[in-house]
NUKETOR-369754 format. One record per residue (C-alpha): residue number from 1; residue in three letters; x, y, z. Coordinates in Angstrom, 2 decimals. Layout:
% NUKETOR-369754
LOFI  nr rest       x       y       z
LOFI NUM  ALA       X       Y       Z
...
% end
This chain:
% NUKETOR-369754
LOFI  nr rest       x       y       z
LOFI   1  MET   99.26    7.74  -11.30
LOFI   2  SER   97.79   11.08  -12.67
LOFI   3  LYS   94.10   11.41  -13.52
LOFI   4  ARG   94.79   11.42  -17.12
LOFI   5  SER   96.77    8.22  -17.21
LOFI   6  TYR   94.19    6.68  -14.92
LOFI   7  SER   91.38    7.64  -17.33
LOFI   8  GLN   93.32    6.14  -20.22
LOFI   9  PHE   93.91    2.95  -18.19
LOFI  10  GLU   90.08    2.80  -17.66
LOFI  11  GLU   89.43    3.15  -21.17
LOFI  12  ARG   91.69    0.23  -22.18
LOFI  13  PHE   90.19   -1.79  -19.32
LOFI  14  ALA   86.63   -1.18  -20.63
LOFI  15  SER   87.68   -1.79  -24.16
LOFI  16  ARG   89.19   -5.11  -23.44
LOFI  17  LEU   86.18   -6.22  -21.43
LOFI  18  THR   83.83   -5.37  -24.30
LOFI  19  SER   86.30   -6.78  -26.95
LOFI  20  LEU   86.29  -10.22  -25.16
LOFI  21  PRO   84.79  -13.00  -27.28
LOFI  22  SER   81.09  -12.45  -27.42
LOFI  23  ARG   79.24  -14.78  -25.07
LOFI  24  VAL   75.85  -16.15  -25.94
LOFI  25  VAL   72.88  -14.15  -25.44
LOFI  26  PRO   69.46  -15.89  -25.53
LOFI  27  GLU   67.13  -14.71  -28.26
LOFI  28  HIS   64.47  -13.87  -25.79
LOFI  29  ILE   66.83  -11.31  -24.10
LOFI  30  LEU   67.80   -9.84  -27.51
LOFI  31  ARG   64.03   -9.34  -28.36
LOFI  32  PHE   63.56   -7.72  -24.79
LOFI  33  ILE   66.58   -5.36  -25.15
LOFI  34  SER   65.60   -4.29  -28.76
LOFI  35  SER   62.00   -3.46  -27.89
LOFI  36  LYS   61.02    0.06  -27.31
LOFI  37  GLY   61.13    1.17  -23.77
LOFI  38  ASN   63.86   -1.06  -22.68
LOFI  39  GLU   66.68    0.80  -23.73
LOFI  40  TYR   67.85    1.45  -20.14
LOFI  41  PHE   68.84   -2.28  -19.86
LOFI  42  CYS   71.93   -4.00  -20.89
LOFI  43  GLU   72.33   -7.72  -22.14
LOFI  44  ILE   72.88  -10.25  -19.45
LOFI  45  ASP   75.18  -13.15  -20.48
LOFI  46  GLU   73.58  -16.52  -20.52
LOFI  47  ASP   76.41  -18.00  -18.26
LOFI  48  TYR   75.37  -15.40  -15.60
LOFI  49  LEU   71.68  -16.47  -16.05
LOFI  50  THR   72.41  -20.07  -15.63
LOFI  51  ASP   74.49  -19.80  -12.53
LOFI  52  ARG   72.12  -20.60   -9.84
LOFI  53  PHE   74.08  -18.61   -7.19
LOFI  54  ASN   73.23  -15.45   -9.00
LOFI  55  LEU   69.56  -16.17   -8.68
LOFI  56  THR   69.46  -16.93   -4.96
LOFI  57  GLY   66.18  -15.97   -3.42
LOFI  58  LEU   64.34  -14.85   -6.71
LOFI  59  ASN   62.24  -17.99   -6.76
LOFI  60  GLN   60.32  -16.41   -3.75
LOFI  61  GLU   59.68  -13.18   -5.50
LOFI  62  VAL   58.72  -14.23   -9.08
LOFI  63  GLU   55.64  -16.14   -9.82
LOFI  64  HIS   55.95  -19.12  -12.22
LOFI  65  TYR   59.70  -18.87  -11.53
LOFI  66  ASN   60.92  -21.92  -13.36
LOFI  67  HIS   58.80  -21.34  -16.39
LOFI  68  ALA   59.84  -17.56  -16.33
LOFI  69  LEU   63.64  -18.79  -16.14
LOFI  70  ASP   63.13  -21.19  -19.09
LOFI  71  LEU   61.58  -18.52  -21.19
LOFI  72  VAL   64.45  -16.12  -20.46
LOFI  73  THR   66.99  -18.78  -21.28
LOFI  74  ASP   65.25  -19.80  -24.39
LOFI  75  VAL   64.38  -23.27  -23.22
LOFI  76  PHE   60.69  -23.00  -22.57
LOFI  77  ASP   58.60  -25.74  -24.49
LOFI  78  VAL   55.46  -26.01  -22.49
LOFI  79  GLU   52.24  -25.66  -24.28
LOFI  80  CYS   49.77  -23.40  -22.58
LOFI  81  ASP   46.97  -21.11  -23.29
LOFI  82  ASP   47.29  -17.46  -24.10
LOFI  83  ASP   46.47  -16.24  -20.50
LOFI  84  MET   49.05  -18.53  -19.08
LOFI  85  ARG   51.63  -17.56  -21.51
LOFI  86  ALA   51.08  -13.83  -20.79
LOFI  87  GLN   51.38  -14.48  -17.13
LOFI  88  ILE   54.72  -16.40  -17.72
LOFI  89  GLU   56.05  -13.47  -19.99
LOFI  90  LYS   55.26  -10.85  -17.29
LOFI  91  SER   57.11  -13.14  -14.75
LOFI  92  ALA   59.88  -13.35  -17.17
LOFI  93  ARG   60.15   -9.56  -17.44
LOFI  94  HIS   60.11   -9.17  -13.76
LOFI  95  LEU   62.75  -11.76  -13.24
LOFI  96  TYR   65.05  -10.22  -15.81
LOFI  97  GLY   64.71   -6.92  -14.17
LOFI  98  LEU   65.68   -8.41  -10.81
LOFI  99  VAL   68.66  -10.18  -12.12
LOFI 100  HIS   69.49   -6.97  -14.08
LOFI 101  ALA   70.05   -5.23  -10.87
LOFI 102  ARG   72.59   -7.78   -9.63
LOFI 103  TYR   74.35   -8.05  -13.03
LOFI 104  ILE   75.11   -4.32  -13.54
LOFI 105  VAL   77.15   -4.11  -10.43
LOFI 106  THR   79.43   -6.91  -11.77
LOFI 107  THR   82.68   -6.03  -13.62
LOFI 108  ARG   81.25   -7.01  -17.11
LOFI 109  GLY   77.81   -5.40  -16.34
LOFI 110  LEU   79.57   -2.03  -15.21
LOFI 111  ALA   81.58   -1.97  -18.44
LOFI 112  LYS   78.38   -2.53  -20.50
LOFI 113  MET   76.61    0.30  -18.76
LOFI 114  MET   79.60    2.56  -19.01
LOFI 115  GLU   79.44    2.16  -22.71
LOFI 116  LYS   75.88    3.13  -22.62
LOFI 117  TYR   76.67    5.99  -20.45
LOFI 118  LYS   79.34    7.49  -22.82
LOFI 119  LYS   76.75    7.13  -25.60
LOFI 120  TYR   74.27    9.22  -23.71
LOFI 121  ASP   71.69    6.18  -23.88
LOFI 122  PHE   70.16    7.37  -20.64
LOFI 123  GLY   69.60   10.87  -21.70
LOFI 124  ARG   71.14   14.23  -20.60
LOFI 125  CYS   70.60   16.28  -17.60
LOFI 126  PRO   67.81   18.89  -18.14
LOFI 127  ARG   69.46   21.39  -15.83
LOFI 128  VAL   70.93   24.09  -18.13
LOFI 129  LEU   73.94   24.84  -15.84
LOFI 130  CYS   75.08   21.08  -16.06
LOFI 131  ASN   75.74   21.55  -19.73
LOFI 132  GLN   74.16   18.33  -20.90
LOFI 133  GLN   75.82   16.04  -18.48
LOFI 134  PRO   74.88   12.32  -19.14
LOFI 135  LEU   72.63   10.71  -16.78
LOFI 136  LEU   72.59    7.29  -14.95
LOFI 137  PRO   69.43    5.21  -14.18
LOFI 138  MET   68.88    4.41  -10.58
LOFI 139  GLY   66.13    3.18   -8.16
LOFI 140  GLN   65.00    4.79   -4.80
LOFI 141  HIS   64.34    1.22   -3.35
LOFI 142  ASP   65.90   -2.16   -3.74
LOFI 143  VAL   62.59   -3.87   -3.20
LOFI 144  PRO   60.37   -3.80   -6.23
LOFI 145  GLY   56.94   -2.16   -6.50
LOFI 146  TYR   57.81    0.91   -4.42
LOFI 147  SER   58.93    3.49   -6.92
LOFI 148  THR   59.87    3.67  -10.68
LOFI 149  VAL   63.35    4.39  -12.10
LOFI 150  LYS   64.92    7.89  -11.86
LOFI 151  LEU   67.80    9.38  -13.58
LOFI 152  TYR   70.80   10.77  -11.65
LOFI 153  CYS   73.01   13.52  -12.65
LOFI 154  SER   76.51   13.19  -11.09
LOFI 155  LYS   77.09   16.80  -11.65
LOFI 156  CYS   74.31   18.43   -9.71
LOFI 157  GLU   73.70   15.39   -7.74
LOFI 158  ASP   69.94   15.39   -8.31
LOFI 159  LEU   67.23   13.06   -9.58
LOFI 160  TYR   64.99   13.66  -12.65
LOFI 161  ASN   62.03   11.67  -14.12
LOFI 162  PRO   62.64   10.19  -17.63
LOFI 163  LYS   60.99   12.05  -20.42
LOFI 164  SER   59.48    8.98  -22.00
LOFI 165  SER   56.35    7.35  -20.37
LOFI 166  ARG   57.70    3.96  -21.31
LOFI 167  HIS   60.80    4.53  -19.28
LOFI 168  ALA   58.79    6.22  -16.34
LOFI 169  SER   56.98    2.96  -15.81
LOFI 170  ILE   60.20    0.77  -15.18
LOFI 171  ASP   60.54   -0.35  -11.58
LOFI 172  GLY   63.57    1.27   -9.96
LOFI 173  ALA   64.54   -1.87   -8.21
LOFI 174  TYR   65.61   -3.19  -11.66
LOFI 175  PHE   68.71   -0.88  -11.22
LOFI 176  GLY   69.03   -0.62   -7.55
LOFI 177  THR   70.12    2.11   -5.18
LOFI 178  SER   73.89    1.35   -5.27
LOFI 179  PHE   74.58    1.10   -8.91
LOFI 180  HIS   75.38    4.64   -9.79
LOFI 181  ASN   77.70    5.00   -6.78
LOFI 182  ILE   79.56    1.84   -7.59
LOFI 183  MET   80.04    2.95  -11.19
LOFI 184  PHE   81.98    6.05  -10.16
LOFI 185  GLN   83.90    4.15   -7.61
LOFI 186  VAL   84.99    1.93  -10.37
LOFI 187  TYR   85.36    4.66  -12.85
LOFI 188  PRO   86.46    7.78  -10.80
LOFI 189  ALA   87.77    9.61  -13.84
LOFI 190  MET   84.16    9.62  -15.31
LOFI 191  LEU   83.05   11.62  -12.18
LOFI 192  PRO   82.54   15.23  -13.39
LOFI 193  PRO   83.87   18.03  -10.95
LOFI 194  LYS   81.04   19.67   -8.81
LOFI 195  SER   79.80   23.01   -9.95
LOFI 196  SER   78.60   25.83   -7.65
LOFI 197  ARG   76.99   27.61  -10.39
LOFI 198  ARG   73.37   28.45   -9.89
LOFI 199  TYR   70.75   30.59  -11.40
LOFI 200  GLU   70.32   34.06   -9.67
LOFI 201  PRO   66.93   35.72  -10.26
LOFI 202  ARG   67.06   39.40  -11.32
LOFI 203  VAL   64.76   42.26  -11.84
LOFI 204  PHE   66.25   44.86  -14.24
LOFI 205  GLY   69.52   43.46  -13.61
LOFI 206  PHE   69.33   43.83   -9.92
LOFI 207  LYS   69.19   40.60   -7.54
LOFI 208  VAL   66.01   39.84   -5.93
LOFI 209  HIS   66.63   40.72   -2.15
LOFI 210  ALA   65.11   37.44   -0.61
LOFI 211  HIS   66.91   35.08   -3.15
LOFI 212  ALA   70.05   37.19   -3.01
LOFI 213  ALA   70.18   36.77    0.80
LOFI 214  LEU   69.59   33.23    0.70
LOFI 215  SER   72.23   32.76   -1.99
LOFI 216  ARG   74.80   34.54   -0.13
LOFI 217  TRP   74.16   32.56    3.07
LOFI 218  GLN   74.40   29.29    1.10
LOFI 219  GLU   77.62   30.47   -0.52
LOFI 220  GLU   79.16   31.26    2.74
LOFI 221  GLU   78.06   28.08    4.28
LOFI 222  ARG   79.45   26.01    1.36
LOFI 223  VAL   82.92   27.98    1.52
LOFI 224  ARG   83.13   27.13    5.26
LOFI 225  MET   82.43   23.58    4.66
LOFI 226  CYS   85.05   23.49    1.86
LOFI 227  ARG   87.52   25.01    4.39
LOFI 228  ARG   86.72   22.53    7.00
LOFI 229  LEU   87.19   19.47    4.50
LOFI 230  ARG   90.42   20.99    3.12
LOFI 231  ASP   91.86   21.38    6.67
LOFI 232  ALA   90.94   17.73    7.21
LOFI 233  GLY   92.54   16.76    4.02
LOFI 234  VAL   89.55   15.80    2.10
LOFI 235  ASP   89.04   16.74   -1.69
LOFI 236  THR   85.70   18.49   -2.01
LOFI 237  GLY   85.54   17.98   -5.75
LOFI 238  PHE   84.32   21.69   -6.45
LOFI 239  GLU   86.15   23.18   -9.67
LOFI 240  GLU   85.75   26.81   -8.42
LOFI 241  GLU   86.81   26.28   -4.93
LOFI 242  GLU   90.20   27.93   -5.04
LOFI 243  GLU   88.96   31.07   -6.95
LOFI 244  GLU   85.92   31.34   -4.64
LOFI 245  GLU   87.97   31.06   -1.37
LOFI 246  GLU   90.42   33.97   -2.68
LOFI 247  GLU   87.25   36.11   -3.35
LOFI 248  MET   85.82   35.31    0.07
LOFI 249  GLU   89.26   36.26    1.66
LOFI 250  GLU   89.23   39.47   -0.08
LOFI 251  ASP   85.69   40.27    1.12
LOFI 252  ASP   86.62   39.34    4.72
LOFI 253  ALA   89.62   41.82    4.49
LOFI 254  ALA   87.58   44.59    3.09
LOFI 255  PRO   85.77   45.88    6.33
LOFI 256  GLY   89.03   46.03    8.15
LOFI 257  GLU   90.71   48.11    5.44
LOFI 258  GLU   87.65   50.68    5.61
LOFI 259  GLU   88.08   50.87    9.32
LOFI 260  GLY   91.54   51.75    8.84
LOFI 261  ILE   90.81   54.65    6.42
LOFI 262  ASP   88.20   55.96    8.67
LOFI 263  ASP   90.53   56.03   11.73
LOFI 264  MET   92.99   57.78    9.67
LOFI 265  PHE   90.59   60.49    8.58
LOFI 266  GLU   89.52   60.65   12.12
LOFI 267  GLY   92.99   61.35   13.32
LOFI 268  ARG   93.55   64.16   10.98
LOFI 269  LEU   90.49   65.80   12.05
LOFI 270  VAL   91.43   65.77   15.48
LOFI 271  GLN   94.83   67.18   14.63
LOFI 272  VAL   93.16   70.10   12.86
% end
């Protein structure tokens, strides 16, 4: 199957998932998703939340677990004071985030996040040479409390901090360390080709010596790596690979040609 036909298959598959009969989403979740700062989250279906198997182990990580789950699923009817209510709401947000990390690696969760990815809901890569590549949220740890959410660019394969302070305060564990990799395993056609383009510092049009030497060394090492991978039958994913290899081969052949010319002239001088 060609890459184009596979991409069309993925689009039809995702459209079918999103066009399925809408499942019930609790009102509390709708309010949570629609509030500012929660744009990175997708809606979790109620049947996923009510399946105890999907919540295994979370009762030990969330305070007021039962009340928090009741609040998330809109069955909370316990009368309590304002302080207790605030604690339960905080626990409900934490519970939703932990369940969210599990939901977005399911088939339906991936389809929802892919739709947000296509709409640039997570932002665009700030690197100029990435040409506004859409980003994906990810965490650096699967355990909550260690680091906040980061944005991953699949073109330069680097991480960036969210622009909004509201997004920057979201725990990275609510997205996990594997989500972005699973996303491109399920939707490989959405993975952009790698680019070797990089900024080259110049002074009056001339490359800065230290940076130029480092850039040349990095480029040579990258080409050698690409050759080894190609010999091993591994696709590197670089879009400029073939053109750059031809240029490197021409550069390697140049010194030999110059030596041949010098030998030719030396021979003529000896004859004279």
